[in-house]
C-alpha angles and dihedrals in degrees: 000000000000108000122211089203106031127184091243138011134188097351091150104059132204087247090058090050092049091050090051094047091050089051094048091049091064118106107270099342117203107240101179121081108306143123097333092055088054091047091051091049090052093047091049093049090051092049094047096041100240133121100235141027131178119202116219137172098265146357088254089058088050088055091048093050095048092052092045090053092046091053092047092054104033105023128230124319138104131331120198111223137164122258087227108064143096118294095243092065090059096034091054089053093051094042089057093050095253121135115236114227109198130215132183124249138240115247089218095066106003089237132118122297105247096212089058091051091054092049094050099047111107141150090287095054109118098173150342112239105199124193116211093204126203095351097306126132112244097183135095132179088246093057095043091049093045092055092046091050091050092043090235116152117239116215115192125210103202095161093125098031112061109170097011113139144209105209107318098334127085118246108256092049095079104061132075083247134002133199130215133184126211095192116153096263098047130098089277130004144208088185088255122004147108143200135220114204132193144155092219116101090200093053091044091057091046091050091053091052096042090051092058110043093287091288113169091210088069091067119097091206109105094191091052091050092049091050092053091046092052093048095045106042094152092061130086104255089226092056110047111132112201097180138023088248142149146260103243100145123141127211142251088252092061091044093052089056091045092052090053096042095052089064090068099036099100092046092049092048090054091051092048090053092049089051091050092052090052090050095050092046092054106035117096104270090190091065103028137047109255103156095091121158097256101171108122093000125148103196119230100174142351108268113214108189122167115232092216132040095247112159095183093053090043092057092049091048094052091047091051093049091048091049091053095044094246110162113219143164117223117218093028117232111033095351097292131281108024090198088071091060119105094241090059103029091072089054100040103027109202097343090122089083090071095070105078101177094040088051091051092052090044092061105021104030132088139168124219130197122280118177136158096254092056113115129219089244091057092050092049091049090049091052092046092055093049094044090052092070 
């Protein structure tokens, strides 16, 4: 179906294609992970304001790596996570033998309710895995200081919120590790791709090894390499595997696109936020939530959440959007309440009923496309169609 109002438009630019063609025209270009991957990691670290970044093949792989490292350092236990998030956050927790402990969300920023986090922290808590959903900031000084005081690692999922801030610092620079996605529809793209970021040298070296089969040769730490060589003299130095890890590497092709896309990222974020302001100013505030916590936000998509649980109005709204070729996703981030999904229902039975706000978004929330090439006229037309219901 050809949508009049799609979720995303023109996220791979002609400039990206030209850069890629010029690279491929070189004599015998290296396509596997090489110098452009390293350049992109350095550029991303500089942009984000962290010491280290490791480029992987998806945001889901970034989630998997961060949880694998957390388990290696802290051991198994419980991870506090929102009921409204993308599946790979929760899947990566389960795959690393952690137990997900769910909390409800705030409707003002679609992130975890802090009071519920505080109540659910206990001696078995090994981390808080926060999702900065849809471009909103999910942090507060109180939460950051609480986790520091309790020595509980914060892991940030910033896959939908590139450039969003808490105070003067970008989200993704607060946690022990942070995860980003460069999927096609996100603020910037490498077609597929992701990044894990950290300020810890130890974790950075572990991430490099975990990304590439657990190979010690992937580490940049000379002392670490020597130690493994001395303790494993019967092994080929090129094939010492420190961890039972993965192959989650990306390619030079993805990095070339990333290096070009990052140049326009700040400009595109600014345009997205302007679009979002126009949308909120013109959508019917009697029917829809518009009083979101916008400070520091970097809008990913227009959230359309009914104030009231009105099934009759909901049906009319969906029919109207379908008639006018408006592309939407019901349930917002990740399709709504993850506890209703088959992979969790068998573990948690009917526990999904205990998350009131997540349940409301699951049934009465949508997101619509916001992208830099969108015009004011398009946004006003979109609002007019929705308001006519």
